[in-house]
N, C-alpha and C positions, 0 to 999 in steps of 0.2 A: 729556756724552759719548754716553751712550745716550739713548733717549727717557726720559720721566718715568714711563710706565706702558704698559699694553697698548694703550691708544688712541693714544698718542703715542710712537711708536718711531722709531729711526734705523737706517739700513742700515749694516751692517758686512760685511767679508769673512769668509768662513766655509768651513771644510773639515771633513769628518767622516770618521772612519776606517772606519765600518761602516754597513750598512743602506742605505736609500734615499739617492740623490745622493752616495754616498760616493766618495772618491778623486779629487775635483777641487774647485777653488775655486769658490765660489758667493757669493751675497749672502744675508744673513739679517737679519731685523728684531730689534733689541734694545731692551728686554727681551722675551724670549719663551722658550717651551719648544721645543726644536728639532724635536721630533716634529710639533708643530702648524704648523711652517713647511715640512713635507714632507721632513724629514731623519730618518735613523736608523730605529729600530724600537721598537715598543711593548712594554711590560711592565706587568702589574698586579702589585702587591706580593705577592699571595697565589699567584702563579704557582708559587712553590716548593712550595706545598701541592698545587696542582692537578696538577703534572707530576712531583712526587716528587724523589728524591735525585739523579737524573741531570740535573736541570734546571740551566741557567745563565742568569743575566740577560744581556741584551744589553750587552756591555762596550764601549761606544762612547766615543770621545774626540773632542771638538769643539775645533777651533783657530780662534780669533777674531783678526782684525787690524783695527785702526782707527787712522787718523791724526787727530791733534788739535793745535791751535795753543795755545801758552801765551804771553800778552803779556809784554813786557819789564817792565811795571809790577809783575809778580809776583815779581821777582827777590829782593826782601827779605821775602818771605812764607814761611810754613810751608805746604807743600802736601801734602795727602793725596789718594790715590785711594780712593774708597769703593765697596764692593760691598754692596748690601743683601740679595742672595740669589743663590746659584749652586749648581746641583746637578751634581757633588758636589765632588770635589777640584778646587781652582782654583789654577793656577800662573800668576802675573802677571809680565810683563816690560815694562819701559819702556826703549825705545831699546836693546833687546837685553840689558839688565841685570835680574836678578831683583829684583822689588820687595820680596820678603821670603819667609818660609817659605810653602810650599804650605798653603792653607787647606783644612781638612777639616770638613765639616758644611754642609748645604744651606741651612738656614733662618735663618741668622744673619748680621747685618751685621758686616763686617770692613773694615779699612782699612790702608793702608801709607803711611808718610811717604816721598814720592818727590822731595822738594825737590832732592836732590843728583843726580838722574838726568834732570832735564829740560833741554831746550834752549829758552831764553827768546827770544821773538821769532821762533821757527821752528816748523816742523812737527815733531811727535813721533810715535813709533810705539808703540802699545799692542798687545801680544800676550798673549792669554789662552788657556791650555790647560785645558779643563774635561773631567774624566773622570767619566762618569756613575757608574761604580763606584769606590768609594774604595779606596785602598791600605791603609786601616785597616779591618780586618774588623769592628771594633766599630761603626764608622760605618755600614757596610753592614747590620749586624744591626739597628741602631737605626732606620735611616731607610728601608731597602729591604724588609726582611721585615715588610711592613705591609699592612693592609687599605685600600690606596689606590693610585692610579696612580703609577708611578715614571717621572718625566719628566726629561729632561736639559736643561742649558743655563743661561745667565744669565737668570733669570726676573724679577729685580727690578732697579731702576735702578743704573747706574754713573755716578759723577760725581766731579769734582774739588772739593776743599774747601780754599779758600785763606784763611789767617788771618795776622795779624801773628805775628812770631816769638814775642813774648810774648802768650800767650792762655790762655783757659780751655778745657781739653780736654774736661771733662764735669762735670756737677753732679748731685747727688742730693738730693732734697728730702724732708723730713718736715714735713707741716703738719697739726697735730692739731686735734681738734674744739674744744679750749679756746682756740684762737687762737695757740698756740705755733708759730712757724715756725723750722725748723732746716734748714741746708743744708751739706753737704760740697762744697767747691768745689776741683776738681782743676786745678792750675795747671801751665803748661808754659813753659819758657824765660824765667823771670822774671829780669830784669836791672835795668831802670830803673823799672819800675812800682812804686809805693809805696802805692797805696790800692786797696782792693777794696770795692765798694759793691753793696748789694742793695736794690732798690726793688720794692714790691709794689703792683699795680694791680688794681682790681676789674673787673667786667664792663663797666663804663662808662668804663674807662680812667682812673679817679680814683685818685690816689696814696693808699694807706691805711696805709703803713708803710715804713720804710727803716732801714738800718743800714750803718755803714762801719767798716772796720778797716784797720790798717796792715799791709803785707806787706813782705817783705825779699827781696833777691836769693837765688835758689835755692829759694824756697818752692815746694812741690809740692802741699800740701794745707792748706786753711784751713776752719774752720767758723764760720758766722755763725748766731746765734740771737737772736730777739727775738719779741715778741708783738704781736698786733693785737686790738682789742676787737670782740667780737660778730661774727665773720665769718659769712657765709652758708655753711652747710655743704654739702659734696658728698654726695649719695646718688643712687641710680639714679632716684629720684622727683624730686629737686631737684638737677640737675647743675650746681651753681654753680662756675664756674671763675674763677681768678685768674691773673695774669701776674706772674712774677718776672723782673726785669731785672737781670742781673749785669754790672757794669762794672769794667774794669781802668783805673785812672787813674794818670797820672804828673803829680804836682803839680797835681791837680784837672783835668788835661786828659785826656779819654778817649782811650785807645789801642785798646781792644777792648770789644765788647759782645755779649752773647748773651741770649736769652730762653727761658723755659720756662713752659708752662701747667701749672697744678696745682690741686688742690682741698683744702680743709680737711676732713679726716675722720679718724676713729680706728677701727681694726679691733681687735676683741677676740675671742679664742676662750675662752669660759668653759667649761672642761671639765665634762662631765656636764650641760651646760645648753644652750648654743647659740652661734651666731655673732652678734656684735653690731657694728653700725655706729653710731658716735656715741652709744653707750649704749643703743641700741634693738635688740632681737632681730629678725633678718631671716630669711626663708626664700627659698631660691633657686627661682625659676621659670625654669629654664635649659634650654639646648639646646646640643648639640655642633655646631661649624661647621668644615668644611674651607674653606680658601681655594681658590675654585674658579670657573671659568667654562668652559663646554663647548668654545668655540672656542680658548681660550688657556691652558687648564690652570690652573696656579697663578700665571701672570702676569695680574694683574688691575689694577683702577684704582679711584680714589676713588669713582666713581659706583656701582660694584658694591658696594664696602664700605658706602656710604651706604644703598643699597637693602636690603642684608642687615640692617643695624641697624634700619632702619625696619620691615622685615617681622617681625623678632623682637619688636620693641616692639608691632607691630600685634597679635601674638598675646598681648599682655598679659604677656609674659615680662619678667624683669628681669635675666637673667644669660645669659652665653655662655661655653662652654669652648672654647678655641682648640685644637682637636684636629687633629693630635697634634704641634704645633710652633708656634712664635711666628708670628703673622700679620704682614702688612705694616703699616707704621707708620700709614697713614691709617685703618685699621680701628680701632685703639686711640684715635686722636684723636677719631673719631666716637663711640665708646663713651663717652669723656670728656664730650663736648659734649651728646649726647642722653640719656645715662644708661643704662648697662648695667654690672652687676657682671661682671668678667672673671676667668676662671681661665686664666692664661697658662702654657703647658706646654712643658717641654723634651721634644724628640723621644725616641722609644724605645717602639715599639709593643708588642713582646713581648720585645725584647732591649735591653740597656742599652749606653750608651757606656762605653768604658774610662774610668777615673778621669782619666788624663792628658788625653784629648781632652775629656771631659765638663767638667772644670774650666774650660777655655778657653771652651767654648760657654755655660756658665752665666754667665760674666763678660760675654760679648758680649750675651747676652739681657737680663740684668738692667741693665747699664749703659745699654742702649738704651731700656729700657721702665720703669725704676723710678719715673719721675715721673708716670706716668699714674695719676690717682686711681681710675680704673675698675678697675684690677687689684687684686683682693682676695686672691688666692692665687697662689703659684707651685706648679706641679705638677712633681714630679721624675719624669717619664716616665709612660707608660701601662702598666697591668697588669704584665707581667713586665719592664718596661723601667726599673725603679728601680735606680739605683746608689746605695746607701746612703752611700757615701763623699762624695756630692755634697750631702747634705741640709744641711750647715752652710755650703756655699759661697754660697748665695743671700744670706744676711745680710751677707756681706763687702762687698757692693756696694749693699745696700738699707738705707738709713738707717732706714726705718720698720719693718724687720724683719717683713715680711709672713709669715703662716703658710705653711709648706710642707706639701703634702699628697701622698699616694700614691694615685693613681687606680687602684684594684686590682679584680680580678675573683674573688678568693678570700677567704673569711672569715679573720679573724685578722690582718688587715693594717692595722688602725687606726693612724694616725700623728698626733701632736700633738692627740690627743683627738677626731679625726674619722675615722669609718669611711666609706670611699667605695665599698664593695663593689658590684659591677655585677650587674645583671639578677636581683635577688632578686624573688620573687613577692610577692603581697600579704601572705601569712601569715608568710613568713620576714622580710619587712620589719617586721611587727608585733613579731616576736621580737627583732630587732636594736634596735628603738626602745625595747624594755623593758630593754635592756642598759645598759652603763656609758657608751658612747661616743655622741657626736653622730653622727647618720647623714645623710650627704649623698652619695647615689649619683651618681657622675660619669658613669655611663651607666645608663639603664633604659628599658624599653618600646621596644625596637629596632624602628624604623619601616620595616622591609623590606616591600615590597609595600604592602598597605593595613593591615597589622597594626601593633601598637604605636602610638607617637605619641599621638594623642588617645584611642585605644582603651584602656579601663580606667583612664585617667588620673584621672578624677573620684574613684575610690576611693582611689588612691594619694595624691592631693593632700589629701584629707580626713584620711588617716592622718598625713601630715607636718604639716598645719596644726594639728591638735589634739593632737599629741604634743610634750611638752617638748623632746625631743632631736631631733625631726624638723627637718631644715634644708632640706627640699626637695631638688631634684636636677636632673640634666641629661639630657633625652631624647636618645637617639641616633636620628636626626641631622637637621640642618637641610635639606640639599639632596641629591637623588640625584646621585651623582658620575658623571654621564653625560659622555662625552668624544667630541667630534667626531673621528672617525677619518679622517685625511687619506689613509690607505692603503685605505679602504673607501668611497670616493665620498662622504665627509663625513657618513656615517651616525653617529648618536649611539649609543655603546656603553656599557652599564652593567656589562659583564663578567658577564653572566648573573645569578647570584644574589648577587654580591658587592657591588654598589654602588647598587642601587635602594632605598636605606634612608633617604630624606629625607621630610619632611612638605611639601616643595616639590620641583618638578622641577628639572632642570639649569638651565633658564632661569627658575627661580623660579615655575613654574606651581603654583598652590595646590591641594593635595589636601584632601579632606574633613577630615582630622585638623587642618589649619591652623585651621579655623573652630571645631572642637571645643575645641582648646587655648585659643582666644581666649575662649570663653565660660567654660570651667572656670577659667582663670586670671584672669578679670576681677576687678579689685580692688573693683568694685562688684558685690557678690554678691546676686542676686535669685533666689530659689528658687520663686517663684510660677509654677506650670505652667498653671493655668487660672483665669479670673476667677470668683470665687464668686458665687452668685446674689444675695447681699446686698452686692456690691462697692460701696464708697463712695469710691473714689479713693485709698485708703490701701494702699501697697505696702510690705511689710516688706523691709528691706535690711540687709546687713552690710558694714561697711567693712573690706576686706582689704588696704588700703594699710598700709604700715609707718610712714609719716611724714605722710601727707596727710589732712586733715579733708575730709569730703565737701562741706562748704560752699565748698570751692575748686573743685568741679566744677560743671558745668551740666547741667540736665535739661530735655528738651523732649518733650512728648507730641503725638501726632497721632491723629485719628480718621479711619478710612479705609473705603473701599468697594472691594471686589475687582472686577476685570474678570470678565466672564462667559465661559462656554465657547466661545460662537460669536463672541465679539469678535475682531477682528483683532489685538488688543493683549494683552500680559501685564501683570502689575503691579497697581497699585491707584491710585485717586484719593484725594487728601487732601481731606477735607471740612472739618476744622477742626484747628487746632494751637495750642499755647500753651506757655509756660514754667512749670515747676514750681519752687517755692522750694527751693533747695539746702539739705538738712537739715544741722544741726550735729551730725555724728556723727564722733567721733574715731576714729583708726586702731584697728583690731581690735574696735571696738564695734558694737552693733546699734541700729537705730532704724527710722524709717518715712519714706517719701517721700509727700507729700500732693499728689495731682493735682487741681487745681481744674477739673474737667470741667464742660461745660455740662449743663443739665438734660436735654437730648435726646440724650445720648451713646449711649444704648442703641439709637438708630435707625441707628447705624453698624454696620459688619460687623467691624471690628477696631480695636484700640488698640495703639499703639506707644509705647515710651519709649526715648529715646536719651540715654546718658550721655556727656559730653564732659569730658576732663581739663583741668587748668589751662593747658595749652598749646594748647587748641583741637582736640585729636585725639580722634576717636571712640573710646570705650572699648568699648561694645557697644550694640546695639539689640535690645530684646526686643519681641516682637509677640504679642498675645493675641487670639484670636477672641472676638467678642461674639456673633455669630450662630451658632446651632448648625447642625450638618449637616442636621438636619431642616428648619430654616428655609431654608437654602441650596438644598436640593432642591426646596422649594416654589417658590422664585424661578425655578429652572430650568424647572419645569413650566409656569410662567406664559407663557413665550415660545413654548410649543408650542400655538398657538391652533387649528391645524387638527385636527379630530377625524374619525374614520371608524369604521364598524362593524367589529367583530371577530368572528371565528368560530373554530371548531376542527374540523379534519378528522382522519382517521386512516387508516392502512393496517395491514398486518400487523406492522410493526416501529416505526412512528412515530406520535406525535401531531403535528399540524401546526397551530400557532397562526397565524391569518391576519388581516391588516388589508387595507385597500384595495389596497395595493401590496406589503407585506412579508409574508414567511413565515418562521416559526421552527420547525424540526423537532426534536422531543424524542423520544429513544429510549425505547421501552417496556421495553427490557431493563434499563436502568440509570438512566433519568431525566435523562440528560445532553443538553445542547444539541449537535446534530449538524450543523446547517447554518443559514445565514442567507441569505435571498434578499431583495434590496433593492427590486426593481421588477418590473413585469409582464413585462419582457423576460427575467427570470430572472438578473439580475446578482447574483453571489454575493459574500459576504464570508466569509473563511475563519477566522472566530472560532468555536471549537467545543471539544468534548470537556471540558465542565465543567458544573457545578462538581464537580471531583474532590476529595474530602476527603483532605488530605495525610497524615493519621494514621489508621491502621487500615483495615479493609476495609469497603466499603459494599455489602452484599448486599441486593438489592431485596426488599422485603416486599410492597408494594402500590403501584399507580399508577392514578390515575383523572383524568378531566377533568370540569369542570362550569363553569357560568356563574355570575357574581356581578355583578348589575346589567348594565352595558354591557360588562363585562370577562370574559375567558375565563381559566380557571385549570386548571393541571395540578398535582395533588398527588402527591408521591412520599414514601413512607415506607420506611426501611431497617430491617433486622432488629435492628441494635444501637441503634435509637432515633433515628438521624439522620433529619432531614426536610428536604425542599426543596419549595417552591411556586413554580411559574412562573405569572406573570400578565401577559397582554397587555392593556395599557390602550388606551382609545380614542384617546389622544393620541399613540400610537406608541411609548410607553415599554414595553420588556420588563422586567418587575420580577421579581427573584429574592429569595425569602425562604428562608433556610436556618438550620438549628439543629443543633448537635452538642455533645457533652459529653466532657470529658477529665479524667483524674485521674492525675497523675504528672509526670515531668520530660520536657520536650519541647524539641527544637531550634526547632520552629516549629508554628503552628497556623493552620488556615484552609482555603481552597479554591483550586483552580487551574483554568486553561483553557489552550488551545493557540492560538497564532497564529504564522504564519510571520514570523520576525524580519526576513528580508530584504525584506518588504513595507513595513516601517515607515519613515516619513520623519522624524517628530519626535513629541515628547510635550509636552503642556501640562497643568498640573494646579494645583489649589488645595490647598495643603498645606504642609508644611515642606519646605524645600529650600534651595538647588538641588542639594545633594549627597545621595547615598545614605547610609544609616545602618546601624549594627549595634546589637544589644541593649545592648552596652557602649560605644556611641559615638553617642548620639542628640543630643548637645550640638552647638551651633553652627549649627543649621538653624532657619530662622524661617518663619512663615506668609507666603505670598504666592501670586500666580498666576505660576508659573514656566513656562518653556518651554525645551526643549533639543533640538537637532538630534541625530539618532541618530549615535552613534559606538561603536566597539568597544574603547575604551581599557581596557587592563589597567593598574591603578595601578602607577606606577613605571617604565613602559616607553613607548617611542616609540608614538604621536606626542605623548603627554602632553596630550591634549585633555581638559580638565576643565571642568565636572563630568562624570564618567562617566555615560553614558546608562543603564547597566544597574545593577541592585542593588535594595536594599530602600529604599523611600521612606516617610517617617513622616507619620502623621496626615493622610492624604489625604481631602479632601472629595469631589473629583471629579477624574477623569483623562480626557483626550482624546488618543487616538492619531490622528495624521494618517498615513494609509497610502496605498499605491498603489491600494487598493480603496475609499478614501473615509475618512471620519472615524468613529471609534468613541468614544462618550462614555459613561463609567461613573461612577456616583456612589454614595454610601451615605447612609442616613438616620441611622445611628448614629455615635458618635464613635470616634476612635483606631483607624483602619484603616491598616495598612501595605499598600503595594502593591509586589510584586516584579516587576520588568521583566527578563525573560530571564535568562541565565546569567552570573553574575559570582562568582568566588571571591575571597576576601580575601587569602589567602596560598597560596603554591604551593611544592610540592616535586616529587616524582615525580607527585603528583596535587594537585588543588586542595582547599582547605578554606574554610569548612565545607561539608558536603554540601548539595545543593540539593533543594528540594521537587520533586514531580512537576510536569509541565507547564512552561510558560514565562512565563505571566502569572498572578500569584497575588494573592489578596485575603486578608490575614492579620490575625490577632489577636495573634500572637507571632512574633518573628523571632530568628535565632540570634545568640549572641555570637561574637566573633572572637578568635582567639589571636594568637600572634606567631611569627615565624620569624627566625632568625639564621643566614645562609648555609644549610647543609643542615639545621639543627636546628629542626624544627617543634615548637611547643608548642600542640597543639590541645586540651589538657585545660584549658579556659578557666576552670574554677572556681577554679584556683589564683590567678587575677588579681583576685579580690575578689567581693563580692556582685553587682555589676552583670554580672559575667562568668559567673555560674552559668547553667545551663539554666533555661528557663521552668518555674517550679513552678506547675502548673495543677490546679485542682480546682473546675471550674465548668461551667455550660452557656452556650455562646455562641450568640447569636441576632443575625443581621445581615440587612439588606435592601440589595440592590444594585439600581440601575436602569441599564438599558442603552438608549442611543439610537444607532442605526446610520444614518449618512448625515447630510445637512444638513436642518434643519427648513424647512418652508414658513413664512416670516416675514411673509407677507401679500402684498399686490398689488405685485409688483415689475416694473420695466421689463425686458422681455426683451432681452438683449444679443445673442443668437444663436439659431439653430434647431438643435436637437439632430439629428445625422445619424440616419437610419434604422438604419444599420449602422456600428458602430465596428470598424474593421479590426484594431485591436490586441487587442480582447477578445471580439468576437463570432465 
């Protein structure tokens, strides 16, 4: 009747009582949210908080009409009209007659038997009245007073379901890990049927078991139980599915048949211990997911569901919480087939359904979803939305009696042996893990802006992994809930601070946290950061799968050479590659991977190792540098073949280092670079005012210039012991050596320069990337020659261009800025240099955090950790999030060499393509 999803809609007649296009009949696509079709008005669920007690939600009513034809051949059938989701109160009429009681509750499938209201062989009229606000206040409290967009309309499919009069209305399956199959089969209209048969088929459609029982007239419920030998078990790592075919027969002649997919698996909660699947303890690497797409709201399609499951699994996660309502059916089907543990939740963000309404909705939710093996838990509402009267309702319809949990945000609310308390810090998490209950936070590390998500996750994950009662948890949240506002020229709106809280953007643009999570949650855990000098091809590894031996994975190594700064390309060239033998390491155990590298492997610049799972999907790729920065800097200098004499001049305020064409002015007052001149015509480059030490004051003690062989040097000493040396080499490289000492706790350490941000075109660098990092989120970035066009993206906000251009970048060997003034190439001879490009805050309130170093281009030995923000609530006291999130504890002397090359080098005898004009009208 309607279309099948947001990509395949059908046009119905529509009238709305308020807001845009109200007061006249129009056309609307179904399924859809009517706001996204240009009707009505928008509300975000937290508007009641934003605007206070005088606020009222837009109380719109939508009237739908649709004509449909029912063939004569359906006269002897039982016919239901099915609604998979409609927000909110839904009043259905067929040919002017009420189909049944008004349905209340947006996210639940409901149906009416309309067999006696249809005209067969003729056109029929469907009329649907949908009220965005419910007549039941508890429904409004549970579904509208929420931290998400409140959108109206029939947003999931509507269709007719025609079956024989005698049929199976629904089935519920329990299939245990020991091969026991049990099913409650709910029958309807049984008159002549006398046999009920169940057949089980494996993934290759081979019959593996069957059973048949006799039924009698009037039977409404029968149970069938039997066993199969050695079934392939369902887990998130091995999502083995089977098919159950249920047949109603009359004297062996089939009169009705239905099928269900299922999996053999057993769930146990061992109180004071952990969560077990098939007798094995598991830990959740989970995330919260809203059903969402910017253009269509909660009207989505199978392709979006598939993309989301694939992205969650790409992060090496194994679990998803359906927040804060049951998802559409295709999402659960894909979780079954690809493998994710699912927490399926009854709505109720901070307020609960009434018992009367809640009982109906629990039944609708569980009867629809109970046969999905992916569902491990039922959640009775979120935080304040638990109606305790409903706790026992789930088991009435769920033969496998899954655990019910309370996803709560306050201590003392453990239920069924599981504490789900939200947003605990690292140290309060440790305290809970030392208590009596299993701890599985259903929300933690709130990923608003650039905070949370993968930030601090490594410390939290190690806590849970190594704790007996740690069960993992669910990060908040998967995607920024950005909505295309059809009333604001289709701009995407995240409702300011309320909805930019995903690790991917509204169209699933990947943030830096996405990749950090991917490395942290990798089931192949490799902690080797740098190759030791005596590296012999052996890499220690830990198997953090729960069920998979690493000999089921594949490992490939590559030896690589990086592209050079003045190459037109980024990336690397693969010199050699090979397969490593997959080690026999059982789940949760440790061992080694042996790489059979060639004898000349040290002649390469980098080594990579890619792990691939048993389905051929990449788990992660690690890259280690073989060449040191000192060796890389020598290679750079080799291409600078042209040499010229250098000299030093001075005036009252400056020393001026000179080559044949270039001049560098150094202030006698503070030793800082003040100007760069590129050629004899005086073309300037506005890179200056550095190196400024970003901690403490640098008061000049002494400055002098002198020659060293063919090079000229300016030596600067400061009163507190800081030192800098400028050296102009004959090959055109301006070299900077600096030294400083720090003792104490610091946000950052290093030096800064100034350069006009608006002159920058792009950046290219050899180092880790392509995303920026924080002290407590360095994971997920790998060595390569990266390049990025300049953008001004603020994480979580339009236009969601990632990677962000700005921020702190890790372990940079060299950086090349392409600017409107020419190229600036900067490298270091020492290891582990962070580069800060311009101004980027990680979290925002009335101001941004963490605070920034002076200048706008910095070369750093330490960078700041990042806190979290939840709406207005900023937590910039990062030490509470664990060891990685503490300030930098420094007690040492730092020495670093930077080399600068301004402009393009003379690479030899080149063919002249043009004659340079005497005067450039844009710059001269």
